[in-house]
C-alpha atoms as one frame of an Amber mdcrd trajectory, in Angstrom:
protein
  22.982 -28.463 -10.260  24.428 -24.959 -10.857  22.876 -22.281  -8.689  21.664
 -20.184 -11.633  19.630 -23.171 -12.921  17.945 -23.425  -9.541  17.099 -19.718
  -9.673  15.770 -20.067 -13.218  13.670 -23.011 -12.125  12.186 -21.096  -9.201
  11.339 -18.121 -11.433   9.758 -20.488 -13.987   7.567 -22.037 -11.299   6.551
 -18.606  -9.964   5.512 -17.284 -13.366   3.637 -20.366 -14.533   1.950 -21.234
 -11.245   0.843 -17.613 -10.736  -0.916 -17.577 -14.103  -2.426 -21.065 -13.879
  -3.615 -20.732 -10.292  -4.799 -17.094 -10.401  -8.463 -17.992 -10.885  -8.388
 -20.617  -8.138  -6.635 -18.327  -5.675  -9.115 -15.526  -6.339 -12.007 -17.833
  -5.441 -10.395 -19.525  -2.456  -9.060 -18.693   0.982  -5.487 -18.829  -0.328
  -3.246 -15.943  -1.336  -0.105 -15.822  -3.457   2.042 -14.371  -0.633   1.072
 -17.326   1.550   1.666 -19.855  -1.238   5.126 -18.612  -2.167   6.281 -17.888
   1.379   5.280 -21.448   2.307   6.975 -22.799  -0.831  10.189 -21.067   0.162
  10.040 -22.572   3.645   9.509 -26.059   2.203  12.300 -25.695  -0.365  14.685
 -24.201   2.166  17.220 -25.619   4.564  14.740 -26.540   7.290  12.692 -28.963
   5.137  13.796 -30.202   1.690  17.024 -28.283   1.410  16.652 -27.728  -2.348
  18.417 -24.412  -1.990  19.712 -22.451   0.964  19.460 -18.694   1.179  20.966
 -16.819   4.086  19.815 -13.437   5.378  22.998 -11.862   3.946  22.690 -13.510
   0.528  23.583 -11.043  -2.246  20.794 -12.216  -4.565  18.237 -11.684  -1.807
  19.583  -8.173  -1.219  19.271  -7.305  -4.923  15.724  -8.671  -5.222  14.662
  -7.069  -1.937  16.106  -3.659  -2.869  14.488  -3.682  -6.314  11.166  -4.801
  -4.869  10.958  -2.217  -2.085  12.113   0.593  -4.390   9.471  -0.251  -6.995
   6.732  -0.667  -4.392   7.495   2.719  -2.813   7.710   4.475  -6.191   4.426
   3.006  -7.422   2.737   3.805  -4.093   3.704   7.464  -4.564   2.663   7.594
  -8.228  -0.748   6.116  -7.377  -1.430   8.733  -4.689  -3.994  11.026  -6.311
  -2.932  14.273  -4.651  -5.029  16.307  -7.067  -8.163  14.449  -6.007  -7.372
  14.747  -2.312  -6.635  18.425  -2.865  -6.056  20.557   0.186  -7.707  17.926
   2.357  -5.038  15.256   1.800  -3.457  16.084   5.177  -6.601  15.041   7.053
  -6.454  11.260   6.483  -2.642  11.249   6.469  -2.410  13.052   9.809  -5.091
  10.793  11.270  -3.312   7.650  10.069   0.169   8.943  10.957  -0.498   9.060
  14.719  -2.191   5.695  14.339   1.007   4.223  12.890   3.062   5.694  15.752
   0.708   4.174  18.320   0.843   0.771  16.589   4.657   0.958  16.672   4.627
   1.650  20.416   2.160  -1.133  21.247   3.960  -3.619  18.984   7.281  -2.766
  20.637   5.742  -3.255  24.072   4.506  -6.727  23.073   7.923  -7.733  21.710
   9.708  -6.483  24.823   7.380  -7.837  27.512   6.379 -11.158  25.938   9.468
 -12.135  23.928  12.127 -10.389  25.998  13.683  -8.208  23.284  15.603  -5.161
  24.462  13.605  -1.971  24.086  15.708  -0.645  21.210  15.349  -3.837  19.177
  11.704  -4.086  20.235  10.950  -0.646  18.803  12.721  -1.608  15.574  10.539
  -4.723  15.413   7.406  -2.756  16.308   8.160  -0.383  13.439   8.542  -3.274
  10.997   5.239  -4.772  12.062   3.418  -1.435  11.746   3.950  -1.510   7.989
   0.885  -2.744   6.101   1.524  -4.822   3.011   0.133  -3.593  -0.332   0.582
  -7.081  -1.813  -1.992  -8.732   0.438  -4.179  -5.602   0.252  -4.033  -5.592
  -3.536  -7.140  -7.725  -4.080  -9.098  -5.600  -1.610  -8.273  -2.234  -3.171
  -9.072  -3.575  -6.644 -12.448  -4.956  -5.587 -15.077  -2.509  -6.859 -17.679
  -4.041  -4.591 -15.988  -2.035  -1.828 -16.889   1.704  -1.773 -14.182   3.774
  -3.404 -13.539   5.924  -0.319 -12.787   2.824   1.765 -10.460   1.397  -0.877
  -8.703   4.748  -1.065  -8.178   5.042   2.690  -6.511   1.603   2.678  -4.396
   2.678  -0.310  -3.388   5.951   1.364  -2.423   4.079   4.522  -0.366   1.440
   2.701   1.287   4.130   0.599   2.152   6.515   3.417   2.779   4.586   6.622
   6.210   3.528   5.383   7.107   7.238   5.448   6.686   7.019   9.220   8.105
   3.520   9.629  11.221   3.692   7.448  12.833   6.804   9.001  12.161   5.443
  12.497  13.927   2.183  11.620  16.869   3.971   9.987  17.345   6.210  13.038
  17.101   3.261  15.448  19.600   1.277  13.340  22.010   4.215  13.602  21.517
   4.313  17.373  21.925   0.546  17.770  25.022   0.459  15.583  26.579   3.541
  17.196  27.120   4.882  13.691  26.367   8.450  14.749  28.428  10.258  17.354
  27.944  13.770  18.726  25.374  16.461  18.049  26.978  17.595  14.799  27.010
  14.046  13.503  23.318  13.646  14.323  22.479  16.882  12.520  24.372  15.650
   9.457  22.648  12.256   9.659  19.199  13.853   9.975  19.903  16.188   7.054
  20.965  13.324   4.806  17.984  11.239   5.849  15.306  13.934   5.596  16.701
  16.101   2.805  19.410  14.560   0.637  17.619  11.371  -0.415  14.137  12.880
  -0.844  15.406  15.950  -2.736  17.511  13.883  -5.116  14.652  11.463  -5.698
  12.128  14.271  -6.200  14.380  15.978  -8.740  15.069  12.779 -10.676  11.383
  11.825 -10.738  10.183  15.267 -11.805  12.912  16.039 -14.336  12.995  12.479
 -15.656   9.247  12.341 -16.331   9.335  15.851 -17.890  12.212  14.831 -20.157
  10.568  11.669 -21.517   7.356  13.628 -22.198   9.266  16.260 -24.232  11.233
  13.678 -26.183   8.109  11.620 -26.841   6.293  14.704 -28.141   9.054  15.338
 -30.686  10.252  11.863 -31.625   7.484   9.437 -30.522   9.277   7.118 -28.096
   7.891   3.597 -28.415   5.781   2.391 -25.483   8.061  -0.482 -24.552  10.995
   1.905 -24.151   8.888   4.297 -22.082   8.076   1.370 -19.813  11.768   0.570
 -19.383  12.487   4.269 -18.836  10.253   4.283 -15.770  12.255   1.445 -14.202
  15.385   3.473 -14.975  14.006   6.458 -13.026  13.426   4.278  -9.952  16.934
   2.793 -10.080  18.510   6.204 -10.796  16.790   7.755  -7.776  17.866   4.923
  -5.483  21.455   4.851  -6.753  22.038   8.615  -6.771  20.602   9.123  -3.284
  22.568   6.226  -1.805  25.810   7.418  -3.440  25.230  10.895  -1.962  24.827
   9.454   1.535  21.026   9.639   1.652  18.496   6.841   1.815  17.655   5.247
  -1.519  14.226   3.985  -0.475  13.015   7.415   0.599  14.417   8.716  -2.689
  12.397   6.140  -4.638   9.189   7.295  -2.928  10.115  10.960  -3.478  10.731
  10.245  -7.179   7.136   9.072  -7.480   5.937  12.201  -5.678   8.039  14.284
  -8.073   6.114  12.821 -10.973   2.738  13.545  -9.341   3.274  16.908  -7.650
   4.959  18.490 -10.682   1.968  17.420 -12.797   4.094  15.198 -14.991   2.909
  11.901 -16.372   4.495   8.589 -17.136   3.167   6.372 -19.868   0.443   4.063
 -18.586   2.592   1.334 -20.117   5.161   1.970 -17.365   2.565   1.734 -14.604
   1.417  -1.577 -16.065   4.959  -2.830 -16.709   6.183  -1.562 -13.332   3.372
  -3.384 -11.554   4.155  -6.596 -13.437   7.878  -6.269 -12.656   7.245  -5.532
  -8.994   4.757  -8.423  -8.868   7.362 -10.870 -10.146  10.023  -9.432  -7.845
   7.665  -9.594  -4.850   6.727 -13.220  -5.424  10.388 -14.168  -5.913  11.222
 -12.262  -2.732   8.552 -14.229  -0.830  10.169 -17.493  -1.963  13.649 -16.277
  -0.997  12.486 -14.995   2.375  10.682 -18.288   2.943  13.974 -20.087   2.320
  15.724 -17.760   4.787  13.052 -18.363   7.421  13.263 -22.111   6.838  16.749
 -22.096   8.309  16.130 -19.795  11.279  12.548 -20.378  12.442  13.790 -22.980
  14.899  15.370 -20.109  16.849  11.914 -18.671  17.585   9.838 -19.464  20.651
   6.735 -20.310  18.624   3.812 -20.011  21.069   4.807 -16.644  22.602   5.493
 -15.294  19.092   2.068 -16.415  17.887   0.621 -14.689  20.963   2.326 -11.466
  19.858   0.924 -11.996  16.356  -2.574 -12.460  17.777  -2.274  -9.293  19.875
  -1.139  -7.257  16.862  -3.745  -8.679  14.485  -6.813  -8.930  16.722  -6.260
  -6.196  19.322  -3.703  -3.532  18.440  -4.687  -2.526  14.919  -8.479  -2.775
  15.371  -8.230  -0.825  18.623  -5.978   1.922  17.287  -7.865   2.359  13.998
 -11.137   2.378  15.898  -9.847   5.425  17.782  -8.240   7.379  14.937 -11.180
   6.846  12.574 -13.832   7.656  15.173 -14.782  10.991  13.543 -14.917   9.662
   9.983 -18.284   9.442   8.213 -18.269   5.655   8.052 -20.669   2.896   8.961
 -19.811   0.380  11.664 -19.236  -2.136   8.853 -16.645   0.156   7.247 -14.921
   0.758  10.588 -14.661  -2.989  11.106 -13.452  -3.574   7.534 -10.700  -0.918
   7.582  -9.595  -1.808  11.106  -9.289  -5.482  10.225  -7.264  -5.235   7.030
  -3.777  -4.303   8.178  -1.840  -7.316   6.868   1.873  -7.680   7.550   3.843
  -8.990   4.628   6.772  -8.361   2.355   7.453  -4.785   3.514   8.021  -6.014
   7.072  10.471  -8.662   5.852  12.305  -6.167   3.643  12.667  -3.753   6.552
  13.903  -6.588   8.779  16.555  -7.352   6.182  17.907  -3.798   6.553  18.596
  -4.502  10.217  20.384  -7.779   9.419  22.517  -6.050   6.796  23.457  -3.384
   9.355  24.933  -6.114  11.574  22.834  -5.287  14.655  23.060  -7.846  17.475
  19.919  -9.979  17.636  18.829  -8.954  14.131  18.551 -12.522  12.832  16.298
 -13.570  15.718  14.204 -10.461  15.092  13.946 -11.386  11.400  12.752 -14.881
  12.320  10.214 -13.435  14.786   8.894 -10.930  12.264   8.781 -13.729   9.679
   6.528 -15.884  11.866   4.211 -12.930  12.548   4.078 -12.224   8.804   3.275
 -15.872   8.115   0.422 -15.755  10.640  -0.873 -12.503   9.138  -0.826 -13.804
   5.558  -2.797 -16.853   6.702  -5.412 -14.876   8.637  -5.838 -11.866   6.353
  -5.457 -13.806   3.123  -8.091 -16.311   4.218 -10.594 -13.615   5.191 -10.191
 -11.236   2.214 -12.802 -12.858  -0.041 -15.209 -13.604   2.818 -15.016 -10.098
   4.290 -15.482  -8.444   0.899 -18.534 -10.599   0.215 -19.994  -9.789   3.640
 -19.455  -6.070   3.058 -21.081  -6.253  -0.392 -24.144  -8.006   1.016 -24.536
  -5.304   3.673 -24.307  -2.591   1.013 -26.996  -4.345  -1.048 -29.468  -4.119
   1.841 -28.814  -0.615   3.196 -27.139   2.608   2.094 -23.860   2.962   3.980
 -22.499   6.411   4.850 -19.187   5.848   3.052 -20.964   5.122  -0.235 -21.728
   8.831  -0.549 -18.036   9.762  -0.558 -15.625   9.202  -3.432 -12.373   9.982
  -1.588 -10.701   9.145   1.703 -10.516  12.852   2.557 -14.262  13.192   2.074
 -14.845  10.767   4.931 -13.450  13.387   7.319 -15.395  16.370   5.953 -18.517
  17.267   7.912 -19.442  20.626   6.387 -22.262  20.101   3.912 -23.361  23.744
   3.756 -21.540  24.308   0.459 -23.912  21.945  -1.380 -26.623  23.865  -3.196
 -29.941  22.037  -3.066 -33.025  22.457  -5.233 -36.526  21.048  -4.868 -38.166
  18.618  -7.326 -40.406  21.477  -8.470 -37.376  23.672  -9.230 -35.815  20.827
 -11.218 -39.068  20.458 -13.179 -38.910  24.141 -14.008 -35.316  23.858 -15.174
 -36.165  20.910 -17.403 -39.071  22.805 -18.958 -37.392  26.155 -19.364 -33.634
  25.722 -19.779 -31.994  25.341 -23.186 -30.066  23.119 -23.087 -31.732  21.340
 -20.156 -29.614  20.382 -17.134 -27.819  17.067 -17.080 -29.259  14.860 -14.339
 -27.015  12.413 -12.514 -28.571   9.479 -10.693 -26.145   9.027  -7.775 -28.285
   6.826  -5.565 -26.535   4.094  -3.620 -26.663   0.590  -5.174 -29.150  -0.637
  -2.566 -31.523   2.311  -3.182 -31.171   2.027  -6.943 -32.052  -1.666  -6.932
 -34.881  -1.215  -4.444 -36.612   1.775  -6.083 -36.739   0.314  -9.586 -37.391
   3.727 -11.185 -35.206   6.451 -12.657 -35.752  10.026 -13.858 -36.035   9.804
 -17.667 -32.840  10.900 -19.391 -30.712  10.792 -16.241 -27.217   9.304 -16.228
 -26.473   6.571 -13.697 -23.214   7.157 -11.752 -22.640   5.363  -8.395 -21.982
   7.980  -5.688 -18.445   6.833  -4.869 -17.422   7.165  -8.533 -18.661  10.685
  -9.226 -15.095  12.022  -8.954 -14.045   9.619 -11.725 -16.964  10.496 -14.017
 -16.069  12.505 -17.119 -18.870  14.781 -18.409 -17.077  15.163 -21.735 -18.512
  17.947 -23.888 -21.395  18.494 -21.447 -19.305  20.606 -19.029 -21.159  23.780
 -20.046 -24.510  22.367 -18.924 -25.914  22.686 -15.452 -25.483  19.360 -13.624
 -28.077  18.255 -11.063 -27.505  15.142  -8.976 -30.178  13.263  -7.071 -29.535
  10.588  -4.450 -31.244   8.542  -1.776
């Protein structure tokens, strides 16, 4: 059968099975990454041999490049820098050192247990420090989880690749001896840190400004605005790569250009981009599964699973427990955030960069990372629904500290002196004497709201973690008084 028919068949299965099984997967211990990665392994060379995909396959490179570029761009666009305000550096700086520490401990495990050289071990540790937004997706969309906790997971998944990717690119250059003397290193660093990001930032900012101006004058149809967004991502990647920079960093910078320059892309692009990246990600899981099917026999399984267990059960929970120690979070939230650091597609995509660079031992490293990813998708995918349900039940019984914060940055703020408080008697006086009367927000936690069974007449119910999303509309001129637990 011609190869393109096989590809069409795989895509057909991905699209139809995803839709038909979505309800079942949401209610079960399964996850789509696990299903399609396993399907790729079964269809690959090591089992059924329906199709064989090598690590240097051109189709895999195209799908992987498109997927990672879209994921990075969408991660940047979804970062609400306006909401984080001047405090955005707090969670990022806390999580940044955490990522570095996870890299170091992961590298140590790979070197001491599996015998990788230290250079390759640090490359592998960097790959396995990247958390996967695909597996996290169901968690960060689950509104049973307080918004601040969902945001801190989103910030981590959207920013830790900014630490991981440059480290891997530098280590690849060192391993491949692509960079010579001091001058060459300065040039390499400039291209890595400046050329790609600046080109991407300019294309994202100017591109989003341009489509907004044209749409205002000539009403660009939504479907073309959606396609335009994909064009911005590809333009940023292509231009940066052609100029000698890194296309992936450019894709992320393009998303930041849209956000930081206060430009907007049609919501149709965000929706279409997510659908496109979803399809590309699931196809990439199948292709990577096929690759792993042919090389997993090179891996020493038990020691590799030991490394996976150390990373999943010890390294991340331990490191996050330290870096989040000062956050205003309950023990339940600490446990929840520390647990959900799934490895997935990003780790495989980064491993592919090393294979494409021709580094000695890269294929064995890809197989090792692949087995760790497989273990992580099993463990984290199987516990997502259970852990979310457990967290919800805890929140129903008691008011958790994180429920009072609507942003990740707010979890690290401890100065409450700026909040002006009034007594019930003062509120009574305002209600009797003010014209118009103040608007009263009921921002009690869900557990307190359900338990009390009473509400101030005329008050508006807004859960505390969603206050930042609440729109007062034409009532902005009125005094707003909030009451809580």
